[in-house]
C-alpha positions in Angstrom: 104.2 165.8 -160.6 103.3 166.3 -164.0 104.4 170.0 -165.1 106.6 170.5 -161.7 110.0 170.1 -160.9 110.7 167.2 -158.7 111.4 167.5 -154.8 114.6 166.0 -152.6 111.9 163.1 -152.0 110.9 162.6 -155.3 114.6 162.6 -156.3 114.8 160.1 -153.4 112.5 157.7 -155.0 113.3 157.8 -158.5 117.0 156.4 -157.5 115.2 153.8 -155.0 113.1 152.9 -157.8 116.0 152.8 -160.2 118.2 150.8 -158.1 115.3 147.9 -156.9 114.8 148.1 -161.2 118.3 147.4 -161.9 118.7 144.6 -159.2 115.5 143.2 -161.4 117.9 143.4 -163.9 120.8 142.2 -162.3 119.2 139.2 -161.3 117.6 138.5 -165.0 120.8 139.4 -166.5 122.9 137.0 -163.6 120.1 134.3 -163.8 120.7 134.2 -167.8 124.3 134.2 -167.5 124.3 131.5 -164.9 121.8 129.0 -167.3 123.8 129.8 -170.3 127.0 128.7 -168.3 126.0 125.8 -166.8 123.8 124.1 -169.2 125.4 125.5 -172.8 128.7 125.1 -174.1 128.8 129.4 -173.9 131.7 130.6 -172.0 131.6 133.6 -170.1 131.7 136.4 -173.1 129.0 134.8 -175.4 126.8 134.1 -172.3 127.2 137.7 -171.8 126.2 138.8 -175.1 122.9 136.7 -174.4 122.0 137.8 -170.8 122.3 141.6 -171.7 119.3 141.5 -174.0 117.0 139.9 -171.0 118.2 142.4 -168.6 117.4 145.3 -170.9 114.2 144.3 -171.4 113.5 143.7 -167.8 115.0 147.0 -166.9 113.1 149.0 -169.8 109.7 147.8 -168.9 109.9 148.7 -165.0 111.9 152.0 -165.8 109.3 153.5 -167.9 106.6 152.1 -165.9 107.6 152.7 -162.3 111.4 154.2 -162.1 110.1 157.2 -164.5 106.7 156.4 -165.0 105.4 159.8 -163.9 107.9 161.8 -166.8 107.2 162.6 -170.0 107.9 160.2 -172.5 109.3 160.5 -176.0 106.5 158.3 -178.6 107.7 154.7 -178.3 109.9 154.0 -180.8 111.9 157.1 -180.2 111.8 155.5 -176.7 112.8 153.0 -177.3 115.9 153.9 -179.7 117.2 156.0 -177.2 116.6 153.7 -174.3 118.9 150.9 -175.7 121.5 153.5 -177.0 121.5 154.3 -173.4 121.6 151.3 -172.3 124.8 149.9 -174.6 126.5 153.2 -173.1 125.9 151.1 -169.9 126.8 147.7 -171.7 130.2 149.0 -172.7 131.0 150.5 -169.3 129.8 147.2 -167.9 131.5 145.0 -170.1 134.3 146.3 -170.3 134.7 146.4 -166.4 133.6 142.6 -166.7 136.0 141.9 -169.4 139.0 143.3 -167.7 138.0 141.2 -164.3 137.3 137.6 -166.0 140.5 137.7 -168.9 142.6 139.0 -165.4 143.9 142.3 -167.4 144.5 143.8 -163.9 147.0 140.8 -162.7 143.8 138.9 -161.3 140.6 137.7 -162.6 137.6 137.1 -160.8 134.3 134.6 -161.4 132.0 136.0 -164.2 129.1 136.7 -161.1 131.5 138.9 -159.4 132.7 140.6 -162.4 128.9 141.0 -163.4 128.5 142.7 -160.1 131.4 145.1 -160.2 130.3 146.2 -164.0 127.0 146.6 -163.4 127.4 148.4 -160.2 129.9 151.3 -162.0 127.3 151.1 -164.9 124.3 152.1 -163.0 125.6 155.9 -162.2 126.3 156.3 -166.0 122.7 154.8 -166.8 120.6 156.5 -164.5 122.6 160.1 -164.9 121.8 159.8 -168.9 117.9 158.0 -168.2 117.5 161.0 -165.8 118.6 163.9 -167.8 118.1 162.9 -171.7 115.3 160.3 -171.9 112.9 160.9 -169.0 113.7 164.7 -168.0 111.6 166.4 -165.6 109.2 169.1 -166.8 110.6 172.6 -166.8 
């Protein structure tokens, strides 16, 4: 596909791969979150600060090699800076939803893993759009 525009099939395959990658990141995130909350005195907010970098690492490796592996990439350091920047934006969306739901700011609260699910799902739309349109652009 190098040098050509994405077809409808290419876009669907990329979305599928991104969702699978996101699922792997969610499992890493949820697993570290659960471990931190179960085996340390960390509460849900501190535990999330530890679990996010684990998820970021997993998704970066899978997105760069699989979801967007056929796309042109900037130099590794520029790619990493761009990826982290986009993921921080996603993290802010994700964490904003997570904190609101865990702390009950809407008049009800949800368990940490359920709140993580809603935050992660919402931020997936944001990060996919930014990764697809900004960092890993299709060739013109």
